[in-house]
C-alpha positions in Angstrom: 102.0 41.4 85.9 104.7 43.2 84.0 102.2 45.7 82.8 100.9 46.4 86.3 104.4 47.0 87.5 105.1 49.3 84.6 101.8 51.2 85.2 102.6 51.6 88.9 106.1 52.9 88.1 104.8 55.5 85.6 101.9 56.5 88.0 104.4 57.1 90.8 106.7 59.1 88.4 103.8 61.3 87.2 102.5 61.8 90.8 106.0 62.8 92.0 106.5 65.2 89.0 103.1 66.9 89.7 103.8 67.2 93.4 107.2 68.8 92.6 105.5 71.3 90.2 103.0 72.3 92.9 105.8 73.0 95.4 107.4 75.4 92.9 104.4 77.7 92.8 105.4 81.3 92.6 103.6 84.0 94.6 104.2 87.5 93.3 103.5 90.6 95.4 103.6 94.2 94.2 103.6 96.7 97.0 103.2 100.5 96.8 102.5 103.4 99.0 99.4 105.5 98.4 99.7 108.4 96.0 100.0 112.1 97.1 97.4 113.0 99.8 95.8 116.3 100.5 97.8 118.0 103.3 95.8 121.3 103.3 94.1 120.5 106.6 96.3 118.8 109.2 93.3 118.0 111.4 91.9 115.6 108.7 92.9 112.1 109.7 91.6 110.4 106.6 92.4 112.7 103.6 91.7 112.0 100.0 94.2 112.3 97.2 95.2 115.5 95.5 94.8 116.0 91.8 98.5 115.0 91.5 97.7 111.9 93.5 94.7 111.0 91.3 97.0 111.3 88.3 99.6 109.0 90.0 96.8 106.5 90.7 95.9 106.4 87.0 99.6 106.1 86.1 99.9 103.1 88.4 97.0 101.5 86.6 98.8 102.1 83.3 102.1 100.8 84.7 100.4 97.6 85.8 98.3 97.2 82.6 100.0 93.9 81.5 99.9 92.3 84.9 96.9 90.0 85.6 96.3 90.5 89.3 94.5 87.8 91.2 93.9 90.0 94.2 94.2 93.7 95.2 94.5 94.8 98.8 94.4 98.2 100.5 94.2 99.6 104.0 90.9 101.2 104.9 91.9 104.8 104.1 90.6 107.1 101.4 94.0 107.7 100.0 95.0 104.0 99.7 91.7 103.0 98.2 91.8 105.9 95.7 95.3 104.9 94.7 94.4 101.3 93.9 90.9 101.6 92.5 92.0 102.4 88.9 94.1 99.2 88.9 91.4 97.1 90.6 88.8 98.3 88.1 91.0 97.7 85.1 91.5 94.1 86.4 87.8 93.7 87.2 88.8 92.7 90.8 87.0 93.6 94.0 89.2 95.5 96.5 90.0 93.7 99.7 90.7 95.6 102.8 93.5 94.6 105.2 94.6 95.9 108.6 98.4 96.1 108.9 98.2 96.1 112.7 96.2 92.8 112.6 97.9 90.9 109.8 98.9 87.3 110.2 101.6 87.0 107.6 101.6 83.2 107.4 97.9 83.1 106.8 98.2 85.8 104.2 101.0 84.0 102.4 99.0 80.7 102.4 95.8 82.5 101.2 97.7 84.1 98.3 100.0 81.2 97.4 100.6 81.0 93.7 98.8 84.3 93.0 99.8 87.8 91.7 98.8 90.4 94.3 98.9 94.2 94.5 99.0 95.7 98.0 98.7 99.4 98.8 99.7 100.8 102.2 101.6 103.7 103.8 105.2 105.0 104.3 105.6 102.7 107.3 103.3 99.8 106.6 104.5 99.0 103.1 108.2 98.3 103.9 107.1 96.5 107.0 104.8 94.3 104.9 107.7 93.6 102.5 110.0 92.7 105.4 107.3 90.3 106.8 106.9 88.6 103.4 110.7 88.1 103.3 111.1 87.2 106.9 113.9 89.7 107.4 114.4 93.4 108.1 115.5 94.6 104.7 113.7 97.8 104.0 113.2 101.0 106.1 110.2 103.3 106.1 109.6 105.3 103.0 110.3 109.1 103.1 107.1 111.0 103.6 107.5 112.8 100.2 108.1 109.6 98.3 105.0 108.1 96.6 106.9 106.3 93.8 108.5 103.2 95.4 107.4 99.8 93.9 108.4 96.7 95.8 108.3 93.4 94.0 108.5 90.3 96.1 108.5 86.7 94.7 108.2 83.7 96.9 108.5 80.0 96.2 108.9 77.1 98.5 112.7 77.5 98.2 113.3 81.2 97.6 112.4 84.7 98.7 113.4 87.6 96.4 112.7 91.3 96.3 113.6 94.4 94.6 112.5 98.0 94.8 112.3 100.5 91.9 111.1 104.0 91.5 108.1 104.5 89.2 107.2 108.1 88.3 
């Protein structure tokens, strides 16, 4: 009988410890704006990247080299997909398309819980996405000539943290 009580006590302790560990899962999000787009024809609604933009896309892949992404997301535009493809390919990950105007943030957070995710968007959608992840209005739109912001957001059950840096 003593042994059964002892086993039950340790089982309860181990179960509780495992449950606490699961609730401390860290979700890590890297968010960037697309690289430099071709502005030579203002009537083109879905431009590709310039040579400078393609170079920046390769630089992003180099910058993210040591990070093991679980998922890579992009809006469905040539410039965002071109920006993220070198990183997706180097991680051997299939690109997932998202629509910022039809994004349920709670569902997204649940789907990516405990994962490391790269998200590429636009000057207005990227800061908005960061703000939605944080649940607060912290960041404004990115200046139209700024393609270098990197937002890092970490979420746990208890905390929400972010920082922004410039990567050239």
